[in-house]
N, C-alpha and C positions, 0 to 999 in steps of 0.2 A: 841626578838619577835616583839616589837613595830616597830623597823626598818624594819623587814621583812614584817609585815602587811602593813606598809606605802608604801614599794616598790611594793607590789602586787597590792595595790589600784592604784598607779600611772601607773603601767603597764596595768591594766585593762582599766583605763580611756584613756590612749594613744591608746590602741587597738580599743576601741570604736570610738575614733575620727578618727583613720586611716581607719576604716571600712566604713566610709562614702564614697559613690561613686556618680559620676555625669554622666549624659547622654551626649553622643557624637553622633550627628546625622548630616545628610546632604544628598546631592545628588551627583551622578557622571554622567557627561554628556560627549558626544562627542564634542570636541571643535569646529569642523567645522560646525556641523549642530544643535547642542543643543539637540540632541536626547539622551534619557536615555540609559545608558549602564547597561544591566541586567547581574548580576552575577559577577560584579567587586568586587575585594577584597579590603577592607579598614581595616587596622590594625595598632596597635602601634608597631613600629619597635623594635625588640628584645624581644617581648612578644608573647603570644598566644591569646591576646585579640584583637577582631575585629569582623567583620561581612561581609557578602556578600550583595550586593544591590538586591532589589526585582524588580518586573516587572516595577515599576515606577522609577527605578534608585536610590532609597533611601536606606539608611542604618541607623542603630541605634545600639548602644551597650553602656555599662556602664564601667567606669574606675575609679581607685583610683586617688586622687589628686597627682599632680606631673608634671614634664616637660617631654615631649615626642616628638618623630618624628612620625607624622601621615602619613601613606603611602597608596596611592591608586594605584592599579595595575589591568591591564586587558590585556589578551593576545592579541598581535597585536598593543598595544598602548604604548606610552612612559609612564614609571612609574613617578608618581608625589609625592613629599614629602613636608610636611608643619610642621614647628616647632610650637608646641602648649603648653600652660600651662593649666592644668586641675585644676581649682579652683572653678568651677561651671559648669552648663550645657553649652555646646558649640554646635554651628551649623557651620560645615565646609563643603563647597562645592568644588567639583573638576571638571575641564574640561580637559579631556585627549586628546592628539593628536595622530593620527594614525602613526605607522611606515609607511614607503613607501609601504611595503607589509605586510599584516597581516599573522601571523603564527597561523592559526586557521582552524578547519575543515570547517568553513563557506566558505572558498575559494573553497575547493573541491566540496562542495554542491551547489555552485552558488546561495547563498542566496541573495535575493533582499533587497535593502535598501529603506526606506521610503523617498519619494520626490527626489530620485536620479535614481533608476532603472526604466526604462520606460516600466513597465508591471503592470498588475492588480494582486495584491496579498493580502493575508491575513495571519496574524501571530497569533499563539497561544503560550503563554509561559507556563511554567511548572505548576504554580498554577491554571491557567485557564484550562489546559488539565486535571489535577487531578480532578478539580471541575466538569467539564462537562462530562468526560468520565465514571466515576464510574467503573463498572466491564465489560464494553462492549469492542468490538473490536475497534482498534485505529481509523478507519475512522469515527466512529459515533460521535466523538468530533467535526467534521467539518460540521455538518448539519445546522449550523447557518451561514455558509459562502455562499455568492451568487453563484448560478449556480452549487453548489455542492450537490449531492444527495447520501447519504450513507444509506444502509439498511442491516439488519441482514438476509435478504432473509427468509429461512425457519425457522430460530431460532436456528440453531445449533451453538455452540460456535466456533468462528473462520471462519464462513461461510459468513462473511460480504463482500460487494462489494461497489465500489464507482464509480459514474459517474460525470464528470465535463463537463459542457456545452454540455451535450448530448452524450459525448464520453465515452465508457466504459473503463475498466482498461487496455485493450490492447493498447489503444492510450493515456494513462496517464503514465508518467514516475514516478515510485515510488523509492525513494532513502532513504537509512538509513546510516547516517554518510558518505554521499558522494558516496555510492556504489549503483548502480542500481540493484534492486532485481526482476524486471519483468522476467517472464519465458523466457528463451532463444529461445524456439521453437515458442511460440504463444503470448508472451507478458502478459499473465495473472499473477495475484498476489493472493496468498492464505494466508489470514490473520491469519489462525490458525498457520502458521509457525512463526508468530511474536507476539504471545500471551506473555504478560509480558513486551514487549518493552515499552508500554505506562507508566509503573510504573517507568521507568528510563529515560523518555524523558525530555530533558531540554527545547526543543522548537520544534515547528512544523510550517512549512510554506507551503501554497498552492499558487503557481503561476499559474494563469489561462491563457489558450491560449498557444502559442508557447513558452512562458516563456524566461527567460534570460539564460537558461541552455546552455552550450556550449560543452557538450559531443556530440559525434557523434550520440548518441541516440536521435531521434526526439521525442519531446513531443508535441502532437497536441492538445489534450484536456487540458493538463496542467501538472504541475510537483508538486509532493508532497515530501517535504523534512522533514525527521525526524532526529533530532540531539540528541545524548546522550553524552554530553560533560562533562567528570568528573571534569574539572576545574571550572565548573559553580556552584559548591556546596561548602559550607563551611564544615568543619569537623563535623561528627556526623552520625546519622543513624536514621532509623525509622522502626517500626513494625506496619503494617497495617493489621487489621483483618476485613474481609467483610463477612457478613451473609445475606442470602436471602431466598426467597421462594423456594420450591421444592428442599430442601437440598443443596442450594448453599453455598459453603464454600471456601473462598480464603484467603490465608495468603501470605503476601509480606514482606520480610525482605531486607532492603537496608542499605548499609553502605558506607560512604565517608570519605576519609582521609583528604580532603581539600588540599590546596596547601601547601606543606611542603618546607620550605626554598626557596620559589619562583621557585622550580624546579620540584617537583614530586607530582603527585596526583593519587589516585586510587579510583575507585568506583566498588562496587559489589552488586549483588542482586540475590535473589532466590525467586521463586513464586511457590506456590502449589494451584491448583484450582480443585474443585470437585463440582458436582451437578447433579441433576436428569433432569433438563431442564423444562422450562415452557411448551413448546410443548411436547406432549407425547414422551417419551423415547429419547429425545435429550440430553442425559446425557453427561457429560464431565469428563475426567480423564487426567489432564494436569499438566505439570511442565514447568518452564521457568527459564533461568539463564542469567546473564549478568555480564560481566567483562570489565571494561574500565580503561586504565592507560595512563597518559601523563608524559613526561619527557622533561623539558626545558634544553637541553644540554648546551646552552649558549644563549646569546641575539639574535642570528641569526639562531639557529637550534633547532628544536623541533620534538619529536617523540610522536606518539599516537598509542595505540593498543586497539582493541575491539574484544570481543568474545560474540556472542549472539546465543541463541538457545531456542527451545520450543518443546520438544517431547510431543506428546499428542495423545489421542484417543477421539473421540466423535461420538455420534449417530446423524444421519442427517435426515432432512425432505426435500427431494429433489424435490418432484413433486408438481407442482401447481395444485390446486383443482378447481372444479366448485364452484361458489359462494354458491349455494344451499347446497353443502356438509357441509358448515359451518353454514349457517343460511337460512332457508326457508323464514322467514319474511323479511330479508334484500334483498333477491333475488326478492321478489315480489314488493319491493319498487322501483326497478330500471326500469325506462321506457324502457331501451334497452334490458331487459331480456326476453327471449322467454318463455312464460308460458308453452308451451309443454315440455320444459326441466324439469320442476318440476315433471312431471310424473315419470321420472327416479330416482328422489330423494324423492319420496313421503314418504318413510319409512326410509330414510337414512340420517337424519340430525345428524352430529357427533359433532358439536361444534367447536369453534375456535382453540382448542388445538389439534385437530385431526391430526394424522400423519399416513400415510399408509405404512410407511417403517419399520414396526415391527409387530410381533405377539407373542402370548404366545406359549410356548413349554412345554411339560411335563417334570417335574424336574427329572424324572428318567433317561432321556437321558444324558449320561455322555461323549459323544463324544468330542474330543479335537478340538480346532481351531488353525490355523496356521497363524501367522503374525510376522513381524519383524524377519523372518528367524528362528523361534522357535515355539514349540507347547505350547499352554496355555489353561487353562480353559476359557470358555466364560465369558463375562463381568457379566452376571446375569443368574443364573440357571433357572429362570422362563420365560425368553423371549429371542428372538434372533432378532437383527436388520438386516433387509435386506440391509440397507445402513449405513455404518460406515466409518469414515475417520481416518486413523492413519498415522502420518508423523512426521519426525524430519528433520529440515533443518538448521543446524548450519551455522553461518556466522562469519568469522574471517578476520580482515584486520589490516594492519600496515600502518600508514601515516607518511610521513617525510616531514617537511616544512623547507626549507633552504633559507636564505637570503644570496646569494653568494656575492653580492656587493650592493651598494646603488641603482644600476640601474638594478639589475637582481636577481630574486628569482625563486626557483624551488620547485614544489609541486608534490609529488608522493605517490600513495597508491597502495599497493599490497593486493589482497584479495583472499579468498577461500570460496566457498560455497558448502556444501554437500547436500545430500537429499536422504532419504530412507523412503519408505512407500507407501501408496496408498489408494484406496477405495474399498468397497465391493459391491457385487450384486449377483444375482442368475445366474446359468448357467445350461443348460440342461432342463429337463422336471420336473419342480417344480410344485406341486399342489397348486391351488389358491382358496381363499375364496372370493366369490362375493356377500356376504350378506350385505356388508356395502356400503357407497357412492362410493368407488373405491376398486378395488381388492387388497387384501393383501395376502402375502404368508401363506399357511396353512402348518406350519412346522410339525405338528403331522401326517397329511395325507401323507406328503412327507416322513417322517420317516417310516411309515407303508409300503409305496411303495418300498422304498430302502431296507427295511429289508426282503422283500420277497425273495430276492436273494442276492448274494454277490455284484452285480453291483449296484452302485448308479446311478439312472437315472437323478436326479436333485440335485444340490449341491450349496453351497456358494463358490464364487471365490473372490480372490483379484485381482484388476487391479493395478499392481505395476508400479511405476515411480521412479527408482533409478538414481541418477545423481550426477555429480560433475562439478564444474565450477572453473576455476582459471582465474584471470585477473589482469590487471595493468592499472592505469590511471596516466599519467605524464603530467605536464604543466609547461611551463616556462613563466614568466612575465617580460617584459622589459619596463623600463621607457625611452621612446624616447625623451621626453621633459617635461617641467613643466605641460603641458596640455594634453599630448598624451602618452598612454600606449598601448603596444601590448602584446598579449599572443598567444602561440601556444601549441598544446597538442596532445597526442596520447591516444587512448583508445583501448586496446587489451583484448580479452577474448576468451576462448575456453571451450567447454562443451561436455560432453558425457552423453547421457540419455538412460537408458535401459527401454523398455516398454515390459511387458509381463503379462499374467494372470497365476495364480497359484491356486491350490485347497486349499480352506480355511477350509471347513467343509464338510465332506462326508455325513452328515445328515443320519446316520444310515447304510450307505453302507460300504463295505470293500475297494472298489476301484471304480474309474470312468474311463470309456473307452474313450480315445481320439485318433483318427487316423489321425489327421491333420498335424503331423510332418513328413515331407518327410524322415527324418533321422532315424525314428523308423522303425524297420524291423520285429519284432515278436509280438505275442500276449502279451508276458510279457512286451514289451516296451509300448504297448498301454494302459496298466493298470496303472492308475495314482493314487498316494496316496497324503497325505497331503504335501503341499509344492511343488508338481511337476508342471511343466509349461504346460499350455494348451492354446488353442484359438489363441494366437499370441505370438511371441517372436522376437523382433528386437531391434537393437541399432542404435541410431542416434547420429551424432556429428554436432556441430555448431561451426564454427570458424569465429570470428569477428575481424576486424582491421579497425580502423578509425582515422581520424585526423581532426583538425580544426585550423583556424587562426582567430584572432579577434583583432580589434582596438577599443580603448575606448578614448573618448575625454571629457575633463571636463574643463570648464572655467567659474568661477563664478556661475551664475545660470543655466548654460547649461551643460547637460550631454548627451552624445550620444555614440552609439556603433554600430558596424557592424561585422558580422561574416560569415564565410563559412566553412561548414563541409562536409567531404566525408567519406564514409565507404563501406566496402565490406563484404558480408556474404557468406560463403561456407558451404553447407550441404552435409553430406554423410549418407548412409543408408545400413544396413546389416540385412537381414532376416535370423534368425537362424532356421526357420522351413521349408524354401522353398529351393529346390535345383536349382542351375543355370544349364545352358547347360553343363558346364564343370564338374558337379557333386559337386561343392563346394556350399557355401552359396550364396544366391542371394544378389547382392549389387547394389548400384547406387551411382554415384558421379558426379553430374552436375557441370558445371563451376560456379565460384563465381559470385555473382550478386552485382552490385554497386548501391548505393543511395546517395543522397546529400541533404543538406539544406542550404538555404541562408536566413538570417534575420538580422534585425537591428531596431533601435529605438532611440528616443531622448526624454528628459524631460527638462522642463524649469520652474524654480521657478519664478513665476510672482511677488510675494511678499513674505515676510517671512511666510505668512499663506497659500498662494495659489501656486499650481504647476500644470502643464499640461504635458501630455505625449502622444506619438504615437509610434506604432511599426507595423511591417509587416514582412512577410516572405513567403518562398516557400519551400515545402518539397517534395522530391521524395522518397517514402518509399519502402523498399525492402519487397516483399511478405513473409509471414510466411512459415514455413517448409511444412505444409500440402498443400499449394498451389503450391509447387515446386515438391514434391515427393509424390507419393501415397504409404501409409504405408503398403499396403497389396501386391501389385504386382510390386513395384519398378518402376512403370512408371514415367517418368520424363517430366516435361513441356518443350516443345521445345523453347519457347520464353517467359519466365516469365515476367509479366508486373508489373512495379512499380505503386503504387497508389500515387496520387498527392494531396497535400493540399496547398491552398492559403489562407493566413490569414492576417487580420490587425485589429487594435483596437486603439481607442483614449480615453483619460480620463482626469479627473481633480481630484485633492486631495485638501483637506482643513484641516489644523490643527491650532487651535488657539494658540497664544503664551503661554497662561496659561494652555494649554493642556486640557481645559474643553470640547472643541468641536473637533470632528474629523468627516470627511466625505469624501467619494470617489464615483465618478460616472464615468462609462465607457460604451462604445459601442464596440461590437466585431462583426466580420464577418469572417466565415471560410467556404470555399468551398472544399468539398471532391470529387474529380473527379476520373474517371477510377477505381471506386471500382469494384473489380473483383470477379468472381467465376470460379473455375476450373471444367471442365467436362472431362470425359474419352472418348477416341475415339480409333478406331482400325486401325492399319496399314495394308497394303496389305499382309505382312508376318504373320499376325495374332497376332502380339504383340500389347500391349496397350500403349497409350500415354495420355498426358494431354494437354488440350488446355484452354486458358483463354478466358472467356466471359467478355468483358470489356465495359465501357461506362456509368455505373450507377453513378449518381451524387447526392450529398446532400449539402444543404446549412444550416449552423448553424449560426444564428445571434441573437443578443439580447442586452438588456440593464441591467446593474448591478449597484446596489446602496447599500452602507453600511455606517453606521455612529454610533457615540456614543456621549453621553452627560453626563458629570459628574459634576453637580453643586456643590457638596460637596464631601469630601473624603468618606463619608459613603454611597453614592448612585451613581449608574451609570445606564444609559439606553442605550441599544444597539438595532440597527435595521438593517435589511438587506432585500433586494428585488432583484429578477432577473426575467425578462420577456423575454422569448425566443421564437423564431420562427424557428423550425428545420423541414425541409421539403425536400422530394425528388424532384428533379428539372425536370426530363424528363423521358418519356418512353424510353425503350431501345429495340432495335431489331437488329438481325444479323443472321448469319448462319455459320456453320462449316462443314467440310467433314469428314466422317468416312467410313471405308471400310466394306462393307457387305460381309463377307466371303462366305455366302451361295449363294448370287447372283453373286459373283465374280466381283463386281464393287463398285465404290465409291457411297455413298449416301449423298445428301445434307440435313443437319438437320437445320431447322430454330428455332430461339428462340425469344420470345417477353416477356418483363416485363412491365406491365401496372402500373406504380408507380407514375406518375406525380402528384404532390400536395398532396401525402400521407404524414402524419406526422410521424416523427421519434419517435419510442417508447422506452420504458424501463426506462424513467425518467421523472419527471414532468417538463414541459417547463416553468411554472410560479411558483415562490416560494416567500413566505414572512416569515420573522422571526422577533420577537420582544422579547427582554429580559430585565428584571428588576433585578438588582443585588444590594443587601444591604450588607454593611460591618459595622454593628453597633458597634462592638468592635474589637480591634486588634486580628487577628487570627480567626475571624469568618466571613464566607461568606454564603449567601443564595440567590438563584436565582429562578425566575419564567420565563420560556421560552415558547413562543407560536409560532408554525409554521403552515403555511397554504400552501397547495399544490393544483395546478390546472393544467389542460391540460396535464394529465399523460395518455399517450396512451400505450396500451399493446404492448409488444415486438412482432415482427413478422419478418419472413424472406422475404425480398423484392424480392428475386429470385423465390419465390413461387407464386407471383402474375402474372400469365400468362393467366388470363381470361379477355378479353377486356371489357366484360360487368360488371365486378366487380371493381367498383371504390370506394367502401365503406372504410372509415377509420377503422383501428383496434379499438377495444373497448376502450373507454375513461373512465378511472376511475372517479367516481364522486368526485368533490372537497371535501377536508376534512381538518380539523384542528387537531393539536396535541398539 
């Protein structure tokens, strides 16, 4: 027993001694530039012990005493090993060298590099995105970036929009994991489709201006790159629970395998979000999912797969209100407010949470609603939204990166995007309530009207947009010499989009009568029930093919590039409600339209701290679908005109060697010429056509500044400013000929737009932001951010300014801070 007790004491003492661990920490940098590598894996070979580097390129973990091989790896860089003996705390730094060609999604996404890529850009890494974003839509994290203005619009979940340098989302390229997600018909982006992506985003980059993107897609205002790279995470998971006012409840579950055997990594996430909405009845009922996987086949081949989606429904607040609808007192304070207007709102102040897109309905009404191709109970038995959005747009892609030789690499991505859903509204003769600051649907009066007979006179409809897109992007990179690289690529995609309206809610009626379908022949055909198509029903296709060639030169402190891209777009149209002369469906198939872009730039590192850059380019942009084909009568533009953009910018960057100071200053100029509007005209045979009214021009120019100062690890100060001058350059006049069938002769129609020196609206032209971030202890971050906006003019249609005596600017929002 004594021997046994002695042995147990010795075993316990040795276990205690062996349980002592020591801290291993350090940094991982890029050998060529000294830049921090975020998400690099540092681990003890043959064990599961290790960590990934943070946004500063630092890592830290604990290990038991012993002799080890410490490994640092990062996709696209040569792996580095160091033999170490752990007998105390150790600090081990790494400097990794790039492969000749990186095997990473950043190649597909055209990510800019600090002090190398000659464009103005801003980066947000995962920790900062999580910290700034909270529960909002993805663009809202970018509001401290110069010349970027993001807003939730009416407050509905997923209804955010983003402007860059005064250009809206139609002229901003949005990419997720290298895939362009702008709408194929009109270029718009609906952020409700990407709810939940922010929870699995590893980094986000905004390149302002023409950017370094070399897809055939021209990005005029800028490019927004969102990356969700599964290999950027160590093994583990997280459960995040968010609670907020008005019933907000969001649960996010994320899991990462980490890099297994230097080959395989998987990430998955699920999101559930619900809430009543701060603005009246802007409720949300949403899900989101994400799956990402990567597989390093060998040192020269890598595969990645992504699958993202966010099926959702949410109530909307779509209509802008008169200021006095929200606050009489505020309206009176505005020098520009017309006092007479208050008479219309004398008894109708509703408060800032007012939303005209809903009203109560008696709970005894049990009528079903139709959406997502099935019948359902309405969201809430006590009220009905006039405006609701429901949509699901999954995105799947597979990326293949292959280093064929030391001189040649190939990068290819194949992707699919679906789309099903739409938005709601009224149709027919709905009863309205005018007792408030603006009219709202009177559902109970409409029920009474419809129940008087079998026929529903006013109903709720869905405007459906069902679509699918498949595409492929492939690029080859060739090393021509030590200083010169070349790349060529193709960008192909094809899409089919169904547009139609359908009966959503009969509001007490048994059927709705619609006679606008030429293929309906009997009274029974005219009677439409839930889910039946009404109003319009057509299918569009968009076929896109493009290519580019680019040269890149790098020699010491000098980096330069030049590229040329060309693309063609072909549209077709089929109207399923209108008969053509041959008795079939009305169709249109105009010729393909070509567009191109030429751009280039150079950067020069003046000192280890200072660098300067300049870039410029010219874009001839193909018109959107609606400017080529009329959706209702299949009229086709005879000679569609491309819009032209000329842009250049110059800038300087500063980064101190110790990384305490960072600053960037740039000037940009973009001219948008031949902005066009289409008008209908009549041919001698009575058919209709489309003509382009061109010549409208706009100048966007400004100065941007951003910087940061981190005197100690626990404190950082960030600042950003942008001062813009966005203005219409000239009045426009012209004429076109249309055939007057009654007079039997051509008629000359003149047009004039009086827009010279009017300010571009829809976003503040001057912005300032100041942020103070404290990191008092490891794992804790707290920030205070102040933003100030000036010169924000109301959006208006420049083609509506046809009164020569009216030179007044659109309304300027008073400057405000947030």
